[in-house]
C-alpha positions as CSV (number, residue, x, y, z in Angstrom):
1,M,-80.1,-25.0,115.4
2,K,-80.5,-22.0,113.1
3,K,-78.0,-19.2,113.3
4,V,-79.8,-16.2,114.7
5,T,-79.6,-13.2,112.3
6,N,-81.4,-9.9,112.1
7,E,-83.4,-11.4,109.3
8,L,-84.5,-14.4,111.3
9,I,-85.5,-12.2,114.2
10,I,-87.5,-9.9,111.9
11,Q,-89.2,-12.9,110.3
12,T,-90.0,-14.4,113.8
13,A,-91.4,-11.1,115.1
14,E,-93.6,-10.7,112.0
15,Q,-94.9,-14.2,112.3
16,L,-95.8,-13.6,115.9
17,L,-97.4,-10.2,115.1
18,A,-99.7,-11.9,112.6
19,T,-101.6,-13.7,115.4
20,D,-100.7,-11.9,118.7
21,D,-101.5,-8.3,119.8
22,D,-99.0,-8.4,122.6
23,V,-95.7,-9.6,121.1
24,T,-92.8,-9.0,123.5
25,L,-89.1,-9.4,123.1
26,A,-89.4,-12.3,125.6
27,K,-91.8,-14.1,123.2
28,I,-89.6,-13.6,120.3
29,S,-86.5,-14.8,122.1
30,H,-88.5,-17.8,123.4
31,D,-89.5,-18.7,119.8
32,L,-85.9,-18.4,118.7
33,N,-84.6,-20.4,121.7
34,I,-82.2,-17.6,122.7
35,T,-82.0,-15.4,125.8
36,H,-83.9,-12.1,125.9
37,A,-80.5,-10.4,126.2
38,A,-79.2,-12.0,123.0
39,L,-81.8,-9.9,121.0
40,Y,-79.9,-6.8,122.1
41,K,-76.9,-7.9,120.1
42,H,-79.0,-7.4,117.0
43,F,-81.4,-4.6,117.9
44,K,-80.9,-1.9,120.6
45,N,-84.5,-2.1,121.8
46,K,-88.0,-3.1,120.9
47,D,-88.6,0.1,119.0
48,D,-85.6,-0.6,116.8
49,L,-86.8,-4.1,116.1
50,W,-90.4,-3.0,115.3
51,T,-89.0,-0.3,113.0
52,A,-86.9,-3.0,111.1
53,V,-89.9,-5.3,110.9
54,L,-92.2,-2.7,109.6
55,K,-89.7,-1.2,107.1
56,Q,-89.4,-4.7,105.6
57,W,-93.2,-5.2,105.7
58,F,-93.9,-1.8,104.0
59,S,-91.4,-2.6,101.3
60,R,-92.9,-6.0,100.6
61,E,-96.6,-5.2,101.1
62,I,-96.7,-1.8,99.5
63,I,-93.7,-0.8,97.3
64,A,-93.1,-4.3,95.9
65,K,-96.7,-4.7,94.9
66,I,-96.5,-1.9,92.4
67,T,-95.9,-2.9,88.8
68,P,-93.3,-0.6,87.1
69,P,-94.7,1.0,84.0
70,A,-93.7,0.0,80.5
71,T,-90.7,2.0,79.3
72,A,-92.5,3.2,76.2
73,T,-95.3,4.8,78.3
74,P,-95.2,8.6,78.3
75,A,-93.8,9.8,81.7
76,K,-96.9,11.5,83.0
77,V,-99.2,8.6,82.1
78,A,-96.7,6.2,83.7
79,L,-96.4,8.3,86.8
80,K,-100.2,8.6,87.3
81,A,-100.6,4.8,86.9
82,W,-97.7,4.1,89.3
83,L,-99.1,6.6,91.9
84,W,-102.6,5.1,91.6
85,Q,-101.1,1.6,92.3
86,L,-99.2,3.1,95.3
87,V,-102.3,4.6,97.0
88,N,-104.3,1.5,96.3
89,A,-101.6,-0.7,97.8
90,K,-101.7,1.4,101.0
91,K,-105.6,1.3,101.0
92,T,-105.5,-2.5,100.5
93,T,-103.2,-3.0,103.5
94,Y,-105.5,-0.9,105.6
95,N,-108.5,-3.0,104.6
96,T,-106.9,-6.4,104.8
97,N,-104.3,-6.2,107.5
98,P,-105.4,-3.8,110.2
99,R,-103.0,-5.0,112.8
100,M,-99.9,-4.5,110.7
101,F,-101.3,-1.2,109.3
102,A,-101.7,0.1,112.9
103,L,-98.2,-0.9,113.7
104,N,-96.9,0.6,110.5
105,T,-98.7,3.8,111.5
106,R,-97.0,3.9,114.9
107,Y,-93.5,2.9,113.8
108,I,-93.3,4.3,110.3
109,D,-95.9,6.9,109.3
110,D,-95.9,8.7,112.6
111,R,-92.1,9.2,112.4
112,P,-91.2,11.5,109.5
113,A,-87.5,10.6,109.3
114,V,-88.2,6.8,109.2
115,L,-91.0,7.4,106.7
116,R,-88.7,9.3,104.5
117,E,-86.2,6.5,104.6
118,V,-88.9,3.9,103.8
119,L,-90.1,5.9,100.9
120,Q,-86.7,6.2,99.3
121,P,-87.4,3.4,96.8
122,A,-90.6,5.2,95.8
123,Y,-88.8,8.5,95.3
124,L,-86.2,6.7,93.1
125,E,-89.0,5.0,91.1
126,I,-90.7,8.4,90.5
127,N,-87.3,9.8,89.4
128,Q,-86.8,7.0,87.0
129,I,-90.3,7.4,85.5
130,M,-90.0,11.1,85.1
131,G,-86.4,11.2,84.0
132,Y,-85.3,13.2,87.1
133,E,-81.8,13.2,88.4
134,M,-81.6,10.0,90.5
135,A,-79.4,11.5,93.2
136,E,-81.9,14.3,94.0
137,T,-85.3,13.2,95.4
138,A,-86.8,16.5,96.4
139,K,-89.2,16.6,93.4
140,A,-90.3,13.0,94.0
141,E,-90.8,13.7,97.7
142,T,-93.0,16.7,96.8
143,I,-95.1,14.6,94.4
144,L,-95.7,12.1,97.1
145,A,-96.5,14.8,99.6
146,T,-99.4,16.0,97.5
147,L,-100.9,12.5,98.0
148,A,-101.1,12.9,101.8
149,V,-104.9,12.4,101.8
150,F,-104.3,9.0,100.1
151,M,-101.2,7.9,102.0
152,L,-101.4,9.2,105.6
153,P,-103.3,7.1,108.1
154,T,-105.1,10.2,109.4
155,F,-107.2,10.0,106.3
156,K,-107.8,6.2,106.2
157,E,-111.5,6.4,106.8
158,T,-111.9,8.4,103.6
159,W,-110.1,5.7,101.5
160,N,-113.3,3.6,101.1
161,W,-115.6,6.5,100.3
162,P,-117.3,6.2,96.9
163,D,-115.5,9.3,95.5
164,Y,-112.0,7.9,96.2
165,K,-111.0,7.6,92.5
166,D,-112.7,11.0,91.7
167,R,-110.7,12.7,94.4
168,F,-107.5,11.1,93.0
169,E,-108.3,12.3,89.5
170,A,-109.0,15.8,90.8
171,L,-105.7,15.9,92.6
172,W,-103.9,14.6,89.6
173,A,-105.5,17.3,87.4
174,L,-104.0,19.9,89.8
175,I,-100.5,18.5,89.9
176,E,-100.0,17.2,86.4
177,P,-99.4,20.6,84.8
178,G,-96.6,21.3,87.3
179,L,-94.6,18.1,86.5
């Protein structure tokens, strides 16, 4: 029998979410062969579990899919390429995994404090690319905020419009001089 860990619970929940619209804590505990109450030793409630599942999913399916720029690339060129990959990773998840995208919207994107936490690796990557102080992420957060139309689910219907890249280029032309 496997030792039940937070990671095993998260993996089990995500596997169930891949095929079931109505995953309950009871279903997760059944699959793990533990009592429903035993889940509460690991997560305080369903919301806490879903947040953990989706933080991990976002990190794996969005952030980890972005290739870091070559170190010899000029900072602004590297940042533009990195941001383009980021917005396209988000767009791809919307187009290919609507169930997880919807859950991500509910448990991550619609909760600013959680979203900010999930985006910390992105802020640090921007800081590294631009040579900003690693401990201070305000500039990186501001850069990502300018991409709201490419990142926030409210705008998801626009992500497949034919002028998507043109709109990104226009936005980049506005922010690049301020970097």
